[in-house]
C-alpha positions as CSV (number, residue, x, y, z in Angstrom):
1,M,95.5,177.7,40.0
2,K,99.1,177.9,41.1
3,L,100.3,176.9,44.5
4,R,103.2,179.0,45.7
5,N,104.0,176.5,48.5
6,Q,103.4,172.9,49.0
7,Y,101.7,172.0,52.3
8,K,101.0,168.8,54.1
9,I,97.5,169.2,55.5
10,R,96.0,167.0,58.2
11,R,92.2,166.9,58.2
12,S,90.6,166.9,61.6
13,P,87.9,164.2,62.0
14,K,84.3,165.4,61.8
15,R,82.7,166.2,65.1
16,S,79.0,165.6,65.6
17,V,78.6,168.6,67.9
18,F,81.3,171.0,66.8
19,A,81.1,171.2,63.0
20,I,83.6,173.1,60.9
21,T,80.8,173.7,58.5
22,A,80.7,177.5,58.5
23,A,83.4,179.8,58.2
24,G,87.0,180.8,58.7
25,A,89.6,181.6,61.3
26,A,91.0,184.8,62.5
27,A,91.2,188.1,60.8
28,A,93.9,189.8,59.0
29,A,96.7,192.3,58.3
30,L,96.9,195.9,57.4
31,S,96.4,199.0,59.4
32,I,93.0,200.2,60.6
33,A,91.7,203.6,60.2
34,G,88.1,204.6,59.8
35,L,85.2,202.8,58.2
36,G,87.2,199.8,57.2
37,F,85.9,200.0,53.6
38,H,87.7,201.5,50.6
39,T,87.9,201.6,46.9
40,A,91.3,201.6,45.3
41,N,93.2,204.9,45.8
42,A,90.5,206.1,48.2
43,Q,91.1,207.7,51.6
44,A,89.8,206.1,54.7
45,P,86.7,207.9,55.9
46,R,86.1,208.6,59.6
47,L,84.4,206.1,61.8
48,M,80.6,206.2,61.6
49,A,77.9,206.2,64.2
50,P,75.6,203.1,64.4
51,P,73.4,203.0,61.3
52,V,70.2,204.9,61.8
53,S,67.7,205.7,58.9
54,A,66.2,209.1,58.3
55,D,63.1,208.3,60.4
56,G,65.3,207.2,63.4
57,T,65.0,203.5,63.0
58,L,67.9,201.1,63.1
59,S,68.9,199.9,59.6
60,F,72.0,198.1,58.3
61,A,71.2,198.8,54.7
62,D,73.8,201.6,54.2
63,L,76.5,199.5,55.9
64,V,75.7,196.5,53.8
65,E,75.9,198.5,50.6
66,R,79.3,199.7,51.5
67,V,81.0,196.5,52.6
68,S,79.3,193.7,50.6
69,P,81.1,194.5,47.2
70,A,84.3,193.3,49.0
71,V,82.9,189.9,49.9
72,V,83.3,187.1,47.3
73,S,82.4,183.5,46.8
74,I,85.2,180.9,46.7
75,L,84.7,178.0,44.3
76,V,86.9,175.0,44.8
77,E,87.4,171.7,42.9
78,R,89.4,168.8,44.2
79,E,89.8,165.2,43.5
80,V,88.6,162.8,46.1
81,E,88.8,159.0,46.3
82,T,85.5,157.1,46.3
83,P,84.6,153.5,47.0
84,R,84.7,151.4,43.8
85,I,81.1,150.3,43.1
86,P,80.8,147.1,41.0
87,D,79.2,147.5,37.6
88,G,75.4,147.3,37.8
89,L,75.2,148.0,41.5
90,E,75.1,151.8,41.5
91,Q,71.3,152.0,41.7
92,F,71.3,149.4,44.6
93,F,73.7,151.6,46.6
94,N,72.1,154.8,45.4
95,F,75.6,156.0,44.6
96,R,75.8,157.6,41.2
97,F,77.9,160.2,39.6
98,G,76.8,162.3,36.6
99,D,74.2,160.8,34.3
100,P,73.1,157.2,34.8
101,G,75.8,154.9,33.7
102,E,78.1,157.7,32.7
103,R,81.7,157.6,34.0
104,T,83.8,160.3,32.4
105,P,87.3,161.4,33.4
106,D,85.8,164.5,35.0
107,N,83.5,162.8,37.5
108,F,84.5,159.1,37.9
109,D,87.6,157.3,37.0
110,D,89.2,154.4,38.9
111,G,87.6,155.3,42.2
112,V,88.4,159.1,41.9
113,R,85.9,161.8,41.3
114,R,86.0,165.6,41.3
115,M,84.2,167.4,44.1
116,E,83.0,170.9,44.1
117,A,82.8,173.0,47.2
118,Q,82.0,176.7,48.0
119,G,83.0,179.1,50.7
120,S,83.4,182.8,51.3
121,G,86.2,185.3,51.4
122,F,86.9,189.0,51.1
123,F,89.3,191.5,49.6
124,I,91.7,193.1,52.1
125,D,93.7,195.4,49.9
126,N,93.8,196.8,46.3
127,D,96.5,194.3,45.3
128,G,93.9,191.5,45.0
129,H,94.6,189.6,48.3
130,I,91.6,187.7,49.6
131,V,91.3,186.1,53.0
132,T,89.4,182.8,53.4
133,N,89.6,179.6,55.5
134,N,92.3,177.0,55.1
135,H,89.7,174.3,55.2
136,V,87.9,175.9,52.2
137,V,90.9,175.7,49.9
138,A,93.2,173.0,51.3
139,D,94.1,170.3,48.8
140,A,92.3,172.1,46.1
141,D,93.1,171.4,42.4
142,E,91.5,174.6,41.2
143,V,90.3,177.7,43.0
144,R,88.1,180.4,41.4
145,V,86.6,183.5,42.9
146,R,83.1,184.8,42.0
147,L,83.0,188.6,42.5
148,S,80.0,190.5,43.8
149,N,79.1,191.4,40.2
150,G,79.0,187.7,39.2
151,D,82.3,187.6,37.3
152,E,84.6,184.7,38.0
153,V,88.4,184.9,38.0
154,S,91.1,182.3,38.7
155,A,92.8,182.5,42.1
156,E,96.3,181.7,43.3
157,V,96.8,180.2,46.7
158,I,99.4,182.4,48.4
159,G,99.6,180.6,51.7
160,L,97.8,178.3,54.1
161,D,97.9,178.1,57.9
162,P,96.0,175.1,59.4
163,L,96.6,176.2,63.0
164,T,94.5,179.4,62.5
165,D,92.4,177.9,59.6
166,L,93.5,180.9,57.5
167,A,94.3,181.1,53.8
168,V,95.3,183.9,51.6
169,L,94.4,183.9,47.8
170,K,95.4,186.4,45.1
171,V,93.6,187.4,42.0
172,E,94.0,190.1,39.4
173,P,91.5,192.7,40.9
174,P,89.1,194.6,38.7
175,R,89.6,198.3,38.5
176,N,88.4,200.1,41.7
177,Q,87.7,196.8,43.4
178,S,86.4,197.5,46.9
179,F,88.2,196.0,50.0
180,V,87.7,196.0,53.7
181,E,90.2,196.2,56.6
182,F,90.6,194.4,59.9
183,A,90.2,196.1,63.2
184,D,93.0,195.7,65.6
185,D,91.8,198.3,68.1
186,V,88.2,197.2,68.5
187,N,86.9,196.6,72.0
188,L,84.1,194.2,71.4
189,R,81.7,193.6,74.2
190,V,79.1,190.9,74.7
191,G,75.9,192.3,73.3
192,D,77.4,194.4,70.5
193,F,75.7,194.1,67.1
194,V,77.6,192.3,64.3
195,L,76.9,191.4,60.7
196,A,78.0,188.2,58.8
197,V,78.2,188.4,55.1
198,G,78.9,185.3,52.9
199,N,77.8,182.6,50.6
200,P,75.7,180.1,52.6
201,Y,74.5,177.1,50.5
202,G,75.7,179.0,47.4
203,L,73.3,182.0,48.1
204,N,75.8,184.8,47.2
205,G,75.8,188.0,49.2
206,T,73.7,186.8,52.1
207,V,73.7,189.0,55.1
208,T,72.7,187.9,58.6
209,S,72.8,190.0,61.8
210,G,73.2,189.2,65.5
211,I,75.1,190.1,68.6
212,V,78.3,189.0,70.3
213,S,77.1,186.2,72.5
214,A,80.4,185.5,74.3
215,I,84.1,186.3,74.1
216,G,87.1,184.1,74.8
217,G,85.8,180.6,74.2
218,Q,88.7,178.2,73.7
219,N,89.4,176.8,70.3
220,R,88.5,173.1,70.2
221,E,91.4,172.3,67.8
222,N,94.5,174.0,69.1
223,Q,95.9,176.5,71.5
224,Y,96.4,179.5,69.2
225,L,92.9,180.9,69.0
226,D,90.1,182.3,71.1
227,F,86.7,182.5,69.4
228,I,84.2,185.3,69.4
229,Q,80.8,183.6,69.7
230,I,78.1,185.2,67.7
231,D,74.4,184.4,67.1
232,A,74.2,185.8,63.6
233,P,73.2,182.7,61.6
234,I,76.0,181.1,59.6
235,N,75.8,177.9,57.6
236,R,77.7,175.8,55.1
237,G,79.4,178.2,52.6
238,N,79.9,181.0,55.2
239,S,83.3,179.6,55.8
240,G,85.9,182.4,55.4
241,G,83.3,185.2,55.3
242,P,83.8,188.4,57.4
243,T,82.1,189.5,60.6
244,F,81.6,193.2,60.7
245,D,80.9,195.6,63.5
246,L,78.6,198.6,62.9
247,K,81.5,200.8,61.8
248,G,82.1,198.5,58.8
249,R,85.3,197.0,60.2
250,V,86.1,193.3,60.0
251,V,86.3,192.1,63.6
252,G,86.4,188.4,62.8
253,V,86.2,185.6,60.3
254,N,83.4,183.1,60.6
255,T,84.9,179.7,61.2
256,A,82.6,177.2,62.8
257,I,79.2,176.5,64.2
258,Y,78.0,174.5,67.2
259,S,75.3,172.3,65.8
260,P,73.8,168.8,66.4
261,T,72.3,168.9,62.9
262,G,74.9,170.6,60.7
263,G,72.7,173.7,60.3
264,S,72.7,176.9,62.2
265,V,71.2,176.9,65.7
266,G,72.4,180.4,66.5
267,I,75.8,179.5,67.9
268,G,78.6,180.5,65.6
269,F,82.2,181.3,66.1
270,A,84.6,183.8,64.5
271,I,88.3,184.4,65.0
272,P,89.1,187.9,66.3
273,A,91.1,190.2,64.1
274,R,94.0,190.6,66.5
275,V,94.8,186.9,66.4
276,A,95.1,186.8,62.6
277,K,96.7,190.1,61.8
278,D,100.3,188.8,62.0
279,T,99.3,185.4,60.5
280,V,97.9,187.0,57.3
281,A,100.8,189.4,57.1
282,Q,103.2,186.4,57.2
283,L,101.2,184.4,54.6
284,I,101.3,187.4,52.3
285,A,105.1,188.0,52.8
286,N,106.3,184.4,53.0
287,G,103.5,182.0,52.0
288,S,103.8,180.3,55.4
289,V,103.8,181.0,59.1
290,T,106.6,180.4,61.6
291,R,106.0,180.6,65.4
292,G,108.3,180.8,68.3
293,W,108.7,177.5,70.4
294,L,110.0,176.7,73.8
295,G,109.8,172.9,74.0
296,I,108.0,172.3,77.2
297,Q,104.9,170.5,78.4
298,L,102.5,172.8,80.2
299,Q,100.0,172.4,83.0
300,E,97.7,174.8,84.8
301,V,98.5,175.9,88.4
302,T,95.6,174.9,90.6
303,T,95.0,176.1,94.1
304,E,96.3,172.8,95.4
305,I,99.5,172.9,93.3
306,A,100.1,176.6,94.3
307,A,99.9,175.5,98.0
308,A,102.2,172.6,97.4
309,I,105.0,174.7,95.8
310,G,104.6,177.7,98.0
311,L,102.9,180.1,95.6
312,K,100.6,182.5,97.4
313,E,97.8,182.1,94.8
314,S,97.1,180.1,91.7
315,G,98.1,181.6,88.4
316,G,100.9,181.2,85.9
317,V,101.8,178.0,84.1
318,L,103.6,175.0,85.5
319,V,106.4,173.4,83.5
320,A,105.5,169.8,83.6
321,D,108.4,168.6,81.5
322,V,111.3,170.2,79.6
323,I,112.0,168.4,76.4
324,D,115.6,167.5,75.6
325,N,117.6,169.6,73.2
326,T,115.0,172.4,73.0
327,P,115.3,176.2,73.6
328,A,113.8,175.7,77.1
329,Q,116.5,173.2,78.1
330,R,119.3,175.3,76.7
331,A,118.0,178.4,78.6
332,G,118.0,176.5,81.9
333,L,114.2,176.1,82.3
334,M,113.5,173.3,84.8
335,D,110.7,170.9,85.5
336,G,108.5,172.4,88.2
337,D,109.2,176.0,87.3
338,V,106.1,178.2,87.1
339,I,106.1,180.7,84.2
340,L,104.4,183.9,85.4
341,G,105.2,186.2,82.5
342,V,106.5,186.4,79.0
343,A,108.3,189.5,77.6
344,G,107.0,191.7,80.4
345,E,103.3,190.5,80.2
346,D,101.8,188.3,82.8
347,V,100.3,184.9,81.7
348,E,97.6,183.0,83.6
349,T,96.8,180.0,81.5
350,S,98.6,177.5,79.2
351,N,96.7,178.8,76.1
352,E,97.7,182.3,76.9
353,L,101.3,181.3,77.3
354,S,101.3,179.3,74.0
355,R,99.8,182.2,72.1
356,R,102.2,184.7,73.6
357,V,105.3,182.6,72.8
358,A,103.9,181.9,69.3
359,S,103.5,185.6,68.6
360,F,107.3,185.9,68.5
361,P,109.4,184.7,65.5
362,P,111.9,181.9,65.9
363,G,115.3,183.2,66.9
364,E,113.9,186.0,69.0
365,K,115.3,186.3,72.6
366,I,112.6,186.9,75.2
367,S,112.5,187.1,78.9
368,L,110.5,184.7,81.1
369,K,109.4,185.5,84.6
370,I,109.5,182.3,86.6
371,H,108.9,181.1,90.1
372,R,111.4,178.6,91.4
373,D,112.2,177.4,94.9
374,G,110.1,180.1,96.4
375,K,111.8,183.0,94.5
376,V,110.8,184.9,91.4
377,R,113.5,185.4,88.8
378,N,113.9,186.2,85.1
379,L,115.3,183.8,82.5
380,D,116.3,184.7,78.9
381,V,115.5,182.2,76.2
382,T,116.1,182.3,72.5
383,L,113.0,180.8,70.8
384,G,113.2,177.9,68.3
385,Q,110.9,176.7,65.7
386,R,108.7,173.6,66.0
387,D,109.4,170.8,63.6
388,D,106.0,169.9,62.2
389,D,106.9,166.7,60.8
390,Q,96.6,153.2,76.4
391,T,94.3,154.3,78.7
392,A,93.7,152.3,81.9
393,S,90.4,152.4,83.7
394,A,90.3,153.4,87.4
395,E,90.0,150.6,89.9
396,D,88.4,151.0,93.3
397,V,90.6,150.6,96.3
398,P,88.9,148.7,99.2
399,S,88.2,151.2,102.0
400,N,89.2,148.7,104.7
401,D,92.7,148.3,103.3
402,D,95.2,148.7,106.1
403,D,97.7,150.4,103.8
404,S,97.8,154.1,104.9
405,L,98.1,155.2,101.2
406,A,94.9,153.4,100.3
407,A,93.0,154.2,103.5
408,D,93.8,157.9,103.7
409,L,94.5,158.9,100.2
410,G,92.7,156.3,98.1
411,L,95.9,155.2,96.4
412,R,97.5,151.8,95.8
413,V,100.9,151.5,94.3
414,S,103.3,148.7,93.3
415,E,107.0,148.4,92.4
416,L,107.7,148.6,88.6
417,N,108.3,145.3,86.9
418,D,108.8,144.2,83.3
419,A,105.2,143.1,82.9
420,M,104.0,146.6,84.0
421,R,106.5,148.3,81.8
422,Q,105.2,146.4,78.8
423,Q,101.5,146.8,79.7
424,F,101.7,150.5,80.2
425,R,104.6,151.2,77.8
426,V,106.9,152.6,80.5
427,P,110.4,153.3,79.1
428,D,113.3,151.4,80.6
429,N,114.9,154.7,81.8
430,V,111.8,155.7,83.9
431,D,112.0,154.9,87.6
432,G,109.4,155.3,90.2
433,V,106.3,153.4,91.5
434,M,103.3,152.4,89.5
435,V,99.8,153.4,90.5
436,T,97.6,150.2,90.4
437,G,94.4,151.5,92.0
438,V,92.6,154.7,92.7
439,R,89.5,155.1,94.8
440,P,86.8,157.3,93.1
441,G,86.4,160.7,94.8
442,S,89.7,160.3,96.7
443,P,92.5,162.8,97.0
444,A,94.5,160.5,94.7
445,Q,91.9,160.8,91.9
446,E,91.6,164.6,92.4
447,A,95.4,164.8,91.9
448,G,95.0,163.2,88.5
449,L,96.3,159.7,89.4
450,Q,95.0,156.6,87.7
451,P,96.2,153.1,87.1
452,G,99.2,153.1,84.8
453,V,100.6,156.4,86.1
454,V,104.2,156.2,87.4
455,I,104.9,158.5,90.4
456,L,108.5,159.8,89.8
457,Q,108.9,162.4,92.6
458,V,107.4,163.9,95.7
459,D,108.2,167.5,96.4
460,G,111.2,167.3,94.0
461,E,112.7,164.1,95.5
462,D,112.9,160.9,93.5
463,V,110.6,158.0,94.6
464,A,112.4,154.6,94.6
465,S,109.7,152.3,96.1
466,G,106.3,152.2,97.7
467,N,107.8,152.4,101.2
468,D,109.8,155.5,100.0
469,L,106.6,157.1,98.8
470,R,104.8,156.4,102.1
471,S,107.7,157.8,104.1
472,K,107.9,161.0,102.1
473,I,104.1,161.6,102.5
474,Q,104.3,160.9,106.2
475,N,107.2,163.4,106.6
476,A,105.1,166.0,104.7
477,K,102.2,165.4,107.1
478,R,104.5,165.8,110.1
479,S,105.6,169.1,108.6
480,D,102.0,170.2,108.6
481,K,101.9,170.5,104.8
482,D,98.4,170.6,103.2
483,A,99.6,168.9,100.0
484,V,102.6,167.5,98.3
485,L,103.7,168.0,94.7
486,L,103.8,164.8,92.7
487,R,105.8,164.4,89.4
488,M,104.3,161.7,87.4
489,Q,104.4,160.1,84.0
490,F,101.7,158.5,81.9
491,G,102.8,157.0,78.6
492,A,105.2,159.5,77.1
493,N,103.8,162.5,78.9
494,R,105.1,164.0,82.2
495,Q,103.1,166.3,84.4
496,F,102.7,167.5,88.0
497,G,99.8,167.0,90.4
498,A,99.1,168.2,93.9
499,L,98.1,165.4,96.3
500,S,96.0,166.8,99.1
501,L,97.0,165.5,102.6
502,D,93.8,166.8,104.2
503,T,91.8,163.6,104.7
504,E,89.2,165.0,107.1
């Protein structure tokens, strides 16, 4: 196997509930027309009606016969480090490789052994490109592909993208090798039938059916994906296999299951084709993926924050912090701005904004629609490219405290000193007041305050001391404000929070 590019892969720790044990991430390139299944040099047939047999009963058999030849098994070998077991103790630890007492260079040598793994994949064109999961082939020493007829061929890894868990392989395809295409115009609805085809537990060509259970669940690992939830059973080895609609189009790639046991419990996840289309195209063209980057920390706009900054309703994304020397700073984006739209399309959430920005290549100039100082304006920014290279527990505040902050808002603060800076790792250039106590269920807790947080500003004005903070809050109350906008810092992160002044 040849690796066209070298990648530094970080493995996510295993989760007991959300197991990356079955399947892939996002779906892929190429135009969609018709059935989604082709042989080389064949024309795309028209879309088909849902599969119905001659006697009128529902059957997937014809559909499976058309699409399953494009689905393959991915066979992977990689070297993994193993604990060194002292001679004679293998049986005691029930930890043995190969035949009893045998330690060959292929299976055990100086604490390293070869591990075999299997996944699924599928042809997407007649050039021999195969889509599978990044987690299936990452760090592999050898990758082979078992075709639907049982033949095995060596595969080259064209590119990997850990953020979408996508990988593209390439083989020398047999003559007239079947392939499938990805839908970019599909309008999936909850309740639609889907089929999953793959290689669970090494059982080649296994087909399971189910429905779309939910759409739009957030990815647990990053901000670039939204899952399609399906109840078609998927298990270990389904990773990278396709999810088909009843027209034979690939609408997703099976990527993960929700399981307390590691086996299917009917809750599986697939990445929609629209997310992966550009990703796969970039992997094929460049061997890697580049994404546009602003350089800001994001925060949702809650109803309370909207009231504090004068927005008529919640929505958009609050800029919690603009990072120095980034495209956002160079374009004039400011802390406290609310981004309402990107390149002419409205955005409602941080995930939506991140995906929208990431869909543009570095160097592209885009327009941001922002809210600042009660006005809506447009700001042009040239996107850059990201360089990939203590929690304190809340303390109760006595309810009989005569401090108005504690009594009304559930908040106790103190001047910053060297001991606090060291304990909570507050940089020397950060000025404000330190939160030392928060009463559970209080407005302070609802605003996101906790011991160790430094309050930097109130309604855009710097806070120099506890008395200064109290004064600014009292002035806001006299102005009949329902909430004030706090700028705060915890560790290295800055964000905003709306502190409600309604204590009734």
